[in-house]
C-alpha positions in Angstrom: 6.9 -23.3 -67.5 9.6 -20.4 -67.0 7.4 -18.4 -69.8 4.4 -18.7 -67.6 2.2 -20.2 -70.1 1.5 -23.9 -68.4 1.1 -22.7 -64.8 1.0 -18.8 -63.8 2.7 -17.6 -60.5 2.5 -14.1 -58.6 6.0 -13.9 -58.5 6.9 -16.5 -61.6 9.8 -18.6 -62.1 13.4 -18.6 -62.2 15.5 -20.9 -64.0 19.1 -21.9 -62.3 21.7 -24.6 -62.8 21.2 -27.3 -59.7 25.0 -28.4 -60.1 26.7 -26.4 -61.9 30.3 -27.9 -61.6 31.7 -30.5 -59.4 32.4 -29.4 -55.7 35.7 -28.5 -55.2 37.2 -27.1 -52.1 38.1 -23.0 -52.6 35.8 -22.5 -55.0 34.0 -19.4 -55.0 30.5 -17.9 -56.0 31.7 -15.8 -59.0 32.8 -19.2 -60.5 29.6 -20.7 -59.7 27.8 -17.6 -61.6 30.3 -17.7 -64.6 29.9 -21.6 -65.2 25.8 -20.6 -64.7 26.0 -18.2 -67.1 27.9 -20.4 -69.7 24.9 -23.0 -69.8 22.4 -20.6 -70.5 24.3 -19.3 -73.2 24.8 -22.7 -75.0 21.0 -22.7 -75.1 19.3 -20.5 -77.0 15.5 -21.6 -75.4 16.8 -19.8 -72.2 16.8 -16.6 -74.2 13.6 -15.9 -74.7 11.9 -13.0 -73.4 10.3 -12.6 -70.3 12.1 -15.5 -69.3 14.1 -15.0 -65.7 17.0 -17.1 -65.1 20.1 -17.3 -62.8 21.4 -17.3 -59.0 21.6 -13.4 -59.1 18.1 -12.9 -60.4 16.7 -15.6 -57.5 18.5 -13.6 -54.9 17.4 -10.2 -55.8 13.8 -11.7 -55.8 14.3 -12.8 -52.6 15.8 -10.3 -51.1 13.3 -7.6 -52.4 10.6 -9.8 -51.3 11.9 -10.1 -47.8 12.1 -6.2 -47.8 8.5 -6.0 -48.4 7.2 -8.5 -45.7 9.2 -7.3 -43.0 8.4 -3.3 -44.2 4.7 -4.8 -43.9 4.9 -6.1 -40.5 7.8 -3.8 -39.6 5.9 -1.9 -37.0 4.8 -5.2 -35.4 8.6 -6.2 -35.0 9.6 -2.8 -33.8 6.8 -3.3 -31.2 8.1 -7.1 -30.4 11.6 -6.1 -29.9 11.2 -3.2 -27.7 8.9 -5.5 -25.4 12.2 -8.2 -25.2 14.1 -5.5 -24.7 12.3 -3.8 -21.8 11.8 -7.4 -20.0 15.6 -7.6 -20.5 16.5 -4.2 -19.1 13.8 -5.0 -15.8 15.5 -8.2 -15.0 19.0 -6.7 -14.9 17.3 -4.4 -13.0 15.7 -6.1 -10.5 18.2 -9.0 -10.2 21.4 -7.3 -10.5 20.6 -3.7 -9.7 22.2 -2.3 -13.0 25.6 -3.9 -12.3 27.7 -3.5 -15.0 30.0 -6.2 -15.3 32.2 -7.7 -17.9 34.7 -11.0 -18.3 37.6 -9.0 -18.1 36.4 -7.2 -15.2 35.1 -10.1 -12.8 38.3 -11.7 -13.9 40.2 -8.5 -12.4 38.1 -8.0 -9.4 38.5 -12.4 -8.3 42.3 -11.5 -8.6 41.8 -8.4 -6.5 39.7 -9.6 -4.1 42.5 -12.7 -3.7 45.2 -10.0 -3.3 43.5 -8.2 -0.4 42.7 -11.2 1.4 46.6 -12.0 0.9 47.5 -8.7 1.6 45.3 -8.6 5.1 47.1 -12.2 6.2 50.3 -10.6 5.3 49.5 -7.8 7.7 48.7 -10.1 10.6 51.4 -12.8 10.1 54.3 -10.7 10.8 57.7 -11.9 12.9 56.2 -11.8 15.8 53.6 -13.9 14.8 56.2 -16.6 13.3 58.1 -16.8 16.3 55.3 -17.3 18.5 54.1 -20.4 16.4 57.7 -21.7 16.6 57.9 -20.9 20.4 54.5 -22.6 20.6 55.9 -25.4 18.8 59.5 -25.6 20.9 57.3 -25.5 24.0 55.1 -28.4 23.2 58.3 -30.2 22.4 60.1 -29.2 26.0 57.0 -30.9 27.5 57.3 -33.8 25.3 61.6 -34.1 26.9 60.7 -33.5 30.2 57.9 -36.4 29.9 60.2 -38.9 28.7 63.1 -37.9 30.9 61.8 -36.7 34.0 58.3 -37.0 35.1 58.6 -40.7 34.1 61.7 -41.1 36.5 60.7 -42.4 39.7 63.9 -40.5 41.0 61.8 -37.0 40.1 60.3 -37.3 43.4 63.3 -37.2 45.4 64.7 -34.2 43.2 61.6 -31.9 43.8 61.2 -33.2 47.6 65.4 -31.7 48.0 64.7 -28.7 45.9 61.4 -27.8 47.8 63.8 -28.5 51.0 66.6 -26.3 50.2 64.1 -23.1 51.0 63.4 -24.3 54.3 66.7 -24.8 54.6 68.4 -21.7 53.7 66.2 -19.7 56.2 67.0 -22.0 59.2 71.1 -22.2 58.3 72.2 -19.5 60.6 69.9 -20.4 63.3 71.0 -24.0 63.2 74.9 -23.3 63.1 74.5 -21.2 66.4 72.3 -24.1 67.9 74.7 -26.8 67.2 77.7 -24.6 68.8 75.1 -24.0 72.0 74.7 -28.1 72.1 78.2 -29.0 71.4 78.9 -26.9 74.2 76.5 -27.9 76.4 76.7 -31.8 75.7 80.7 -31.4 76.6 79.2 -30.1 80.1 76.5 -32.8 80.5 79.1 -36.1 79.3 81.8 -35.2 82.3 79.0 -34.9 84.9 77.8 -38.4 83.4 80.9 -39.9 83.3 81.5 -39.4 86.9 77.9 -40.7 88.1 78.2 -43.7 85.6 81.6 -44.9 87.4 79.9 -45.4 90.3 76.5 -46.7 89.5 76.7 -48.0 86.0 75.2 -51.5 86.4 75.7 -53.0 82.8 77.6 -52.3 79.5 77.2 -49.2 77.3 75.1 -50.0 74.0 76.8 -48.7 71.0 74.7 -47.1 68.7 75.2 -48.1 65.0 73.6 -46.8 62.0 72.0 -49.5 60.0 72.2 -48.1 56.5 70.9 -49.6 53.3 71.3 -48.5 49.7 68.6 -47.2 47.4 68.3 -47.7 43.4 70.4 -44.7 42.7 73.1 -45.9 44.8 72.9 -43.5 47.9 73.1 -44.4 51.4 70.1 -44.3 53.6 69.3 -45.1 57.3 66.5 -47.1 58.1 65.1 -45.1 60.4 64.6 -42.3 58.2 67.2 -39.9 59.9 69.3 -39.6 56.8 66.7 -40.5 54.0 66.8 -36.8 52.7 70.4 -36.9 52.1 71.5 -35.3 48.8 74.9 -36.8 47.7 76.7 -36.0 45.3 75.9 -39.4 42.9 72.5 -37.0 42.7 74.3 -34.2 41.2 76.3 -36.1 38.4 72.9 -37.6 37.8 70.9 -35.1 37.2 73.5 -32.9 35.7 73.4 -35.8 32.9 69.9 -35.8 32.3 70.3 -32.3 31.8 72.2 -33.0 28.8 70.6 -35.4 27.5 67.2 -33.4 27.8 69.1 -30.5 25.7 70.4 -32.4 23.4 67.0 -34.6 22.4 65.5 -30.8 22.0 68.4 -29.2 20.0 69.2 -32.2 18.1 65.6 -33.6 17.3 65.4 -31.8 13.9 64.9 -27.9 14.6 65.2 -26.5 11.4 63.0 -29.2 9.3 60.3 -29.5 11.8 59.8 -25.4 12.5 60.8 -25.0 8.6 57.8 -27.5 7.4 55.5 -25.7 10.5 55.4 -22.6 8.4 55.3 -23.8 5.2 52.0 -26.3 6.1 50.7 -22.7 8.4 51.2 -20.8 4.9 49.9 -23.4 2.6 46.6 -23.8 5.0 46.2 -19.5 4.7 46.2 -19.9 1.2 43.9 -22.8 1.0 41.7 -20.9 3.0 41.4 -18.2 0.7 40.9 -19.9 -2.4 38.0 -22.0 -0.8 35.6 -18.9 -0.4 34.1 -16.8 -2.7 35.0 -16.2 -5.5 37.5 -19.1 -5.9 34.3 -21.5 -4.8 33.5 -22.1 -8.5 36.9 -21.8 -10.3 38.7 -25.3 -9.2 41.3 -25.3 -12.5 42.0 -21.5 -10.9 42.3 -22.6 -7.3 44.4 -25.9 -8.5 46.7 -23.6 -10.2 47.1 -21.2 -7.4 47.9 -24.2 -5.0 50.5 -25.2 -7.7 52.6 -22.3 -7.7 52.8 -21.4 -3.9 53.7 -24.8 -3.2 56.1 -24.8 -6.2 57.6 -21.1 -4.2 57.9 -22.9 -0.9 59.5 -25.7 -2.2 62.1 -24.0 -3.7 63.3 -22.0 -0.6 62.4 -25.1 1.5 65.9 -26.8 1.5 68.1 -24.0 2.0 66.4 -22.4 4.6 66.3 -26.0 6.6 70.3 -25.7 6.4 70.0 -21.8 7.3 68.0 -22.9 10.5 70.4 -25.7 11.6 73.6 -24.1 11.1 72.5 -21.1 13.4 71.0 -23.4 16.1 74.1 -25.5 15.8 76.6 -23.5 19.0 73.4 -24.4 21.0 74.1 -28.2 20.9 77.1 -27.7 22.8 76.8 -24.5 25.0 73.9 -22.5 26.1 74.6 -19.2 28.3 72.2 -17.7 30.0 71.5 -14.4 31.3 69.6 -14.1 34.8 66.7 -11.9 32.8 66.1 -14.7 30.7 66.2 -17.2 33.6 63.6 -15.5 35.0 61.5 -15.0 31.9 61.7 -18.8 31.4 61.1 -19.7 35.0 57.2 -18.0 34.3 56.7 -19.3 31.7 58.0 -23.0 32.3 55.3 -22.5 35.0 52.1 -21.5 33.1 53.2 -24.3 31.1 53.1 -26.9 33.7 49.9 -25.2 35.0 48.7 -26.0 31.5 49.6 -29.4 31.9 47.8 -29.6 35.3 44.5 -28.4 33.5 44.8 -30.8 30.4 45.1 -33.6 33.5 42.1 -32.7 35.2 40.3 -32.1 31.5 41.1 -35.7 30.9 39.7 -37.8 34.4 36.6 -35.3 34.0 36.4 -36.7 31.0 36.4 -40.3 32.4 34.3 -39.5 35.0 31.3 -38.4 33.5 31.4 -41.4 30.9 31.7 -43.9 33.6 29.7 -44.4 36.6 31.4 -43.2 39.6 31.0 -46.4 42.3 31.9 -49.3 38.9 34.9 -46.7 38.1 36.1 -46.6 42.0 35.8 -50.1 42.1 37.7 -50.9 38.5 40.4 -48.8 40.0 40.8 -50.6 43.6 40.8 -53.6 41.7 43.7 -52.8 39.1 45.6 -51.9 42.3 45.6 -54.6 43.4 45.8 -56.4 40.6 49.7 -54.3 40.1 50.1 -54.9 43.1 50.9 -58.8 42.7 52.4 -58.1 39.5 49.7 -58.3 37.1 48.2 -56.8 33.9 44.4 -56.7 34.3 44.0 -56.7 30.8 46.7 -59.4 29.7 44.6 -61.4 32.4 41.5 -60.9 31.4 42.9 -61.8 27.2 44.2 -65.2 29.0 40.5 -66.0 30.3 38.7 -65.4 27.2 41.0 -67.1 25.0 40.7 -69.8 27.7 36.9 -69.7 27.3 37.1 -69.7 23.6 39.1 -73.5 23.7 36.7 -74.7 26.1 33.5 -73.6 23.8 35.1 -75.1 20.7 36.1 -78.4 22.3 34.2 -81.1 21.1 35.7 -84.0 22.6 36.7 -85.0 26.9 40.0 -85.6 25.3 40.0 -81.7 24.2 38.1 -80.6 27.3 41.4 -82.6 29.5 43.9 -80.9 27.0 42.5 -77.4 27.2 42.0 -78.2 31.2 45.7 -78.9 31.1 46.4 -76.0 29.2 44.7 -73.8 31.7 46.7 -74.8 34.7 49.9 -74.0 32.5 48.9 -70.9 32.0 48.1 -69.4 35.4 49.8 -66.4 35.9 51.9 -65.3 39.1 50.6 -69.1 40.7 46.9 -67.8 41.2 43.6 -68.9 39.8 42.6 -66.3 37.4 39.2 -67.4 37.2 38.9 -67.0 41.1 40.4 -63.1 41.3 37.1 -61.6 40.0 38.6 -60.1 36.1 35.2 -61.1 34.5 33.1 -58.8 36.0 35.1 -56.1 34.4 35.1 -55.0 31.0 38.0 -54.2 28.9 36.8 -50.4 28.4 36.5 -50.1 32.2 39.8 -51.5 32.8 41.5 -49.4 30.4 39.6 -46.2 31.6 41.0 -47.3 35.3 44.4 -47.9 34.2 44.1 -44.2 32.9 42.5 -42.8 35.9 45.8 -44.3 37.9 48.4 -42.8 35.1 46.7 -39.5 35.2 47.1 -39.1 38.8 50.3 -40.1 39.0 50.8 -37.7 36.9 49.1 -34.8 38.6 51.1 -35.7 41.5 54.6 -35.4 39.8 53.4 -31.7 38.0 52.0 -30.7 40.9 55.3 -31.2 42.9 57.4 -30.1 39.8 55.3 -26.7 39.8 56.1 -26.6 44.2 59.7 -26.8 43.0 59.7 -24.1 40.1 58.2 -22.2 42.8 61.2 -22.4 45.2 64.3 -20.7 45.7 66.3 -23.1 44.4 64.7 -22.3 40.8 65.5 -18.6 41.1 69.1 -18.9 39.7 70.2 -20.4 36.6 73.1 -22.1 38.8 70.6 -24.5 39.8 69.3 -25.7 36.3 69.7 -29.1 37.1 67.5 -28.9 39.6 64.7 -26.8 37.1 65.1 -28.7 33.8 61.6 -27.4 32.5 62.8 -23.5 33.3 66.6 -24.0 31.4 64.9 -26.3 28.4 62.3 -23.2 28.2 65.5 -21.0 27.6 67.1 -23.3 25.1 63.8 -23.1 23.3 62.9 -19.5 23.5 66.9 -19.1 22.1 66.3 -21.4 19.4 62.5 -20.3 18.6 64.7 -16.5 18.1 67.3 -18.1 15.8 65.3 -19.6 13.5 62.9 -17.3 13.0 65.4 -14.9 11.9 66.6 -17.3 8.7 62.8 -18.3 8.3 61.4 -14.7 7.9 64.1 -13.5 5.4 64.4 -16.9 3.8 61.3 -18.2 3.0 58.3 -16.1 4.3 59.3 -12.6 3.0 60.2 -14.5 -0.6 56.7 -16.1 -0.8 55.2 -12.8 0.4 57.2 -11.1 -2.3 56.2 -13.7 -5.0 52.8 -14.6 -4.6 51.0 -11.7 -6.1 53.4 -11.1 -8.8 53.0 -15.1 -9.9 49.3 -14.9 -9.5 49.1 -12.0 -12.1 51.5 -13.9 -14.5 49.3 -17.0 -14.4 46.2 -15.9 -14.0 45.3 -12.7 -15.8 48.7 -12.2 -18.2 48.1 -13.6 -21.4 44.9 -14.6 -21.4 42.8 -14.7 -24.5 39.1 -13.5 -24.6 37.3 -16.7 -24.8 39.5 -18.0 -21.8 37.9 -14.8 -20.0 34.8 -15.7 -20.5 35.0 -19.3 -20.1 36.0 -17.9 -16.4 33.4 -15.6 -15.8 30.5 -18.8 -16.7 32.1 -20.5 -14.0 30.5 -18.5 -11.8 26.7 -19.5 -11.8 25.5 -16.0 -10.9 28.0 -14.1 -13.1 27.2 -16.3 -16.5 23.5 -15.6 -16.2 24.2 -11.8 -15.2 26.2 -11.8 -18.8 24.0 -13.5 -20.4 21.1 -11.2 -19.8 23.9 -8.5 -20.2 24.5 -9.4 -23.8 21.2 -10.7 -24.6 20.6 -6.6 -24.1 23.2 -5.6 -26.3 22.0 -7.7 -29.0 18.3 -6.5 -28.8 19.4 -3.0 -28.5 21.3 -3.0 -31.9 18.6 -4.9 -33.3 16.6 -2.1 -31.9 18.5 0.7 -33.6 18.9 -1.1 -37.1 14.9 -1.5 -37.1 14.6 2.4 -36.0 16.6 3.1 -39.0 14.6 1.2 -41.4 11.5 2.7 -40.1 12.9 6.0 -40.5 14.0 5.1 -44.1 10.6 3.6 -44.6 9.2 7.2 -43.5 11.5 9.1 -45.8 10.7 6.9 -49.0 7.0 6.7 -48.2 6.9 10.9 -47.5 9.3 11.3 -51.0 6.6 9.1 -53.0 3.9 11.3 -51.6 5.5 14.3 -52.5 6.9 13.1 -55.8 2.9 11.7 -56.8 1.5 15.6 -55.7 3.9 16.9 -57.8 3.0 15.0 -61.0 -0.2 16.0 -60.4 0.0 19.8 -59.9 2.8 20.0 -62.6 0.5 18.8 -65.4 -3.0 19.6 -65.9 -5.6 18.7 -67.9 -6.6 21.4 -70.4 -9.8 21.7 -72.4 -9.2 22.6 -76.0 -10.6 26.0 -76.8 -10.5 25.1 -80.5 -12.1 21.8 -81.2 -11.8 22.3 -85.0 -8.0 23.5 -85.1 
């Protein structure tokens, strides 16, 4: 068969050994060819002339056939590659405007975008902004303390009335003194005249004037006729001074260091989250998690030390607060603005309830709740009791059970009233809750208006009357707490975070990354991944086109050399006729 005597082929036959040796790890092609040569040498039949044997011979012939086939179809192949290359270039130009990008440049650009956002945040969130945030949080705590200790105290109305009356009393103090002296002199004269007349014309005993007084809830003496109802006693000063000490302790000992530091940490983390949730990190979940993790680690390392420093620096204010007149004046304006804001919020709450409920139903429910509260009843509790009794009566199936339920109903009459006759069933629980909310907000509005008027009075113009103006005093304390807390939060936590964040960003996400990791990062973005695929395809097509152009030039050079050689051979050996045929 190898001699092509039986079935001749155009390219002939080549004999190879299919399994020359046992397949072993580390065997080389040289060993395979050596084993094959030894096999052919042992068999003389393969040594005949014209017999082609060996893997090397097969390889050379296949390469020659491939080169010949490519040479014949080279022009078609070049045209196809050129068309594909032009199409790829056109897509890159149309879709990406010939923008140059690589995995390394995309990663560097993404980190630069995050750094620029962080730098902008650093410039916008400095020490003044930090103080404003802490001051805002402390002012909200001031409002909570005032609502707990003052605005819910029934005696706050007496405090407000005393403060607002002090202004008028100050205006008329001198006039009242002079009028009183004149009245005393005139009274003595009149008394002498009346004494002379009454000695003659007295018809009955003189009535003795007695002051009928009573005690109020705070132990102060009050006249029944209302003449002395507005007197201010020493007990009132002691009571409101004690309330002021309680309010100051609630504010300064409420964990200011922990709460303010945690507030700043949450604010920083919220801004970092907003940065990594935007482009381009929205496509890189692992990178986003890494940024959040090392940001949290930086803040966690400084958290406890910052809390301790803040608590240490505000410790003196837990025992004594010194107030300057200019500090009091500024705090008075701020506290008035806070009261105005509370009034605005209360009005918004009332407006919201009134818009969600018909006006007539709401007014009837409010009047009903007022009447129930005067009788000492809770409308919601009474309504729940009625619903429970109705359910018991509906589920009872025997007369005995009905009698027992009726007896139970009689034993639960509230305040001796028959609740079924009071009209509770015509109001829904939601309407009753809204009516109670309206009454509560209205009461709070009236208290806030009184406190706003008190803050505007002359009694609150001096820090000596701080017990009469707790909102202003607590605002001064909050301002001092904010100032001292921000000093250590800024240098212990904020500045360290601003310094460490960009360096951790480079060390964790840029330096030490392999080429494959960089490519994986870029391919996570679908837009960039598609662009990188087109760029890589263009580069490969350009490389193939370069190689094909070289083959075309080589083929052209070979053909030209062959034509020159054939032309030289024909011209170098001309055919001469023999002029001497006999020789």
